[in-house]
C-alpha positions in Angstrom: 0.2 0.3 0.1 1.8 3.2 -0.9 1.6 6.4 1.1 -1.3 8.1 -0.2 -3.6 5.2 0.3 -2.8 5.3 3.9 -2.9 8.8 4.4 -6.6 8.5 2.3 -7.1 5.6 4.9 -6.0 7.7 8.1 -7.7 10.3 6.9 -11.5 8.8 6.5 -11.3 6.2 8.9 -10.3 7.9 12.1 -11.5 11.6 11.5 -7.3 12.6 11.7 -6.2 14.6 9.1 -2.8 14.2 7.7 -2.1 18.0 6.8 1.5 17.2 6.2 4.0 14.2 6.0 8.1 14.4 5.1 11.2 12.6 6.1 11.2 13.8 10.0 7.6 14.3 10.9 4.3 13.7 10.6 1.6 16.9 11.5 -2.3 16.1 12.1 -5.2 17.6 13.0 -6.6 16.1 15.9 -10.3 16.1 16.5 -11.8 16.9 19.5 -12.7 14.0 22.0 -9.7 11.8 21.2 -6.7 11.1 23.7 -3.6 12.4 22.5 -1.8 9.6 24.2 -3.0 6.0 26.0 -4.3 6.7 29.5 -4.6 4.6 32.7 -7.0 1.7 31.6 -8.3 -0.4 28.6 -10.8 2.3 28.1 -8.2 4.8 27.4 -6.1 2.9 24.8 -7.9 4.2 21.9 -5.9 7.6 21.0 -4.1 9.7 18.3 -1.3 8.2 18.9 -1.9 4.6 18.9 -4.3 5.5 15.7 -1.4 6.6 13.7 0.8 4.5 14.8 -1.3 1.7 13.1 -0.2 3.4 9.8 3.2 4.7 10.7 4.7 2.3 13.6 7.8 4.5 13.7 5.7 7.6 14.2 6.5 8.8 18.0 5.0 11.5 20.2 6.5 14.8 21.0 3.8 17.0 22.7 0.0 16.3 23.6 -3.4 18.4 23.4 -6.3 18.1 25.6 -8.6 15.2 25.4 -11.2 18.0 24.6 -9.2 20.5 22.5 -9.0 19.7 18.7 -6.0 21.0 16.1 -2.5 20.8 15.4 -0.2 17.9 16.7 3.1 16.6 15.3 4.3 13.2 16.0 8.2 12.6 15.2 9.8 9.8 12.4 12.3 8.0 14.7 13.9 8.6 18.3 16.3 11.5 17.2 13.7 13.4 15.4 11.2 13.1 18.5 14.5 14.1 21.0 15.5 17.0 19.1 11.9 18.2 18.9 10.9 17.4 22.4 14.2 19.8 23.3 12.7 22.3 20.7 9.4 22.7 23.1 11.4 22.2 26.6 13.6 25.3 25.6 10.3 27.0 24.0 11.2 27.5 20.6 8.0 26.5 19.0 5.6 28.9 18.6 1.9 27.8 19.1 -1.8 29.5 18.7 -4.8 28.9 19.4 -8.7 29.9 18.6 -11.1 29.7 21.3 -14.4 31.4 21.8 -14.8 32.5 25.7 -17.5 34.1 27.8 -18.3 37.8 27.4 -16.5 41.0 25.8 -12.8 40.1 26.4 -11.2 43.7 27.9 -8.5 44.8 27.6 -8.6 43.7 23.9 -5.2 42.3 24.5 -2.7 41.3 27.1 -1.4 38.1 29.5 -2.1 36.4 31.7 0.5 35.7 34.1 -0.3 33.3 37.2 1.6 30.5 38.5 -0.2 27.1 38.3 -0.3 23.6 39.6 -2.3 20.3 39.9 -5.3 20.4 42.0 -4.3 17.1 43.5 -8.1 16.6 45.4 -9.9 17.4 42.6 -7.8 15.9 39.6 -7.2 16.2 36.5 -8.1 19.9 37.7 -5.0 22.3 37.7 -5.6 25.5 39.9 -3.6 29.2 40.4 -1.2 29.1 43.4 0.8 31.7 43.9 3.3 29.7 46.5 4.0 26.7 45.1 2.7 26.6 41.4 5.1 26.3 38.4 5.5 30.0 36.1 2.6 29.9 33.5 2.2 32.3 30.9 -0.2 32.8 28.5 -0.7 35.7 25.5 -4.4 36.9 24.5 -5.7 39.3 21.8 -9.5 39.6 20.8 -10.3 38.9 17.3 -14.1 39.4 17.1 -16.6 40.3 19.8 -20.5 38.5 19.1 -22.7 41.2 20.8 -25.8 38.6 20.0 -24.2 35.7 21.8 -22.1 37.7 24.2 -18.7 36.0 23.2 -15.5 36.9 22.0 -13.3 34.8 19.7 -9.6 34.9 20.6 -6.4 33.9 19.8 -4.4 32.9 22.6 -0.3 32.0 22.5 0.9 29.9 25.3 4.2 31.1 26.0 4.8 28.2 28.3 3.1 24.7 28.0 1.4 23.5 31.6 -1.5 21.7 32.0 -4.7 23.0 31.2 -3.3 26.2 31.1 -5.0 28.1 28.7 -8.6 27.2 30.3 -7.2 27.6 33.8 -6.2 31.3 32.8 -9.4 32.4 30.7 -11.0 31.2 33.2 -9.2 33.5 36.2 -9.7 35.9 33.5 -13.4 35.6 33.8 -13.8 34.9 30.5 -14.1 30.9 30.6 -13.9 29.0 27.1 -17.2 27.6 26.2 -18.0 23.8 26.4 -15.3 23.5 29.8 -16.6 20.9 31.7 -13.7 21.8 34.3 -13.3 25.2 34.5 -17.2 26.7 33.3 -20.4 26.8 35.1 -23.4 24.3 34.2 -24.1 27.2 31.8 -20.7 27.4 29.9 -20.4 23.7 29.9 -24.1 23.5 28.2 -24.1 26.2 25.7 -21.9 24.0 23.3 -21.4 20.5 22.6 -17.6 20.5 22.7 -15.2 22.7 24.2 -14.0 25.6 22.1 -10.5 25.8 22.0 -8.4 24.7 18.8 -4.4 24.7 18.5 -4.5 26.9 14.9 -1.4 27.4 14.3 2.4 25.9 14.9 6.2 27.5 13.7 8.9 25.8 14.7 12.8 25.3 13.1 12.6 21.8 10.9 14.4 19.0 12.5 16.8 18.2 9.1 16.1 21.2 6.6 16.7 23.5 9.3 14.0 25.7 7.8 11.7 27.8 9.9 8.1 25.8 9.0 4.7 26.7 10.1 1.2 24.8 10.0 -1.8 26.1 10.3 -5.4 24.5 10.9 -8.2 26.3 11.2 -10.7 26.3 13.6 -13.7 24.1 13.1 -16.3 26.8 14.7 
């Protein structure tokens, strides 16, 4: 079976869009509701990583998205490319931008959220702001559009750090929770829409083999 046939099967049967494939990386579009990597228990083994590895056994994960979040994910082809990409993420040399729909009118229209985060152990998997024990966490935000009829804001989010649930906690801390957030939103926020309205829209980094700065984009489905 040639690569084109494999790509078509991957896209059609698993709802995972293959945006690009080269000698070092797979660029994928993860649907909302699918785990990035296997979780604990037999019922949490289905995930993007295992589905992709059924067609590309050499593909290795380098980062994650929350199960409820959709958008761009990278997988490295082989251990050396995996190590390279993991190092880029650790050194914050990967630029990522997300699109979200949040409650209310975001004001000021651009700025930063600099609030330290840590795991909320009694309420796992929730995270919480903790100024004493939390790890530094920084998010930049920008208002794209305000919908007066729905009283919602479409925002661009740029996580400078990569803490678990960072964007979701930071927006809730601003008083503008992301619609559909089952962990950090009120009952009204959770039920207004069918999914978390958070999408990893773009990613930019230095390619592991060519050395070129590459950019990939996936428009939000909402």
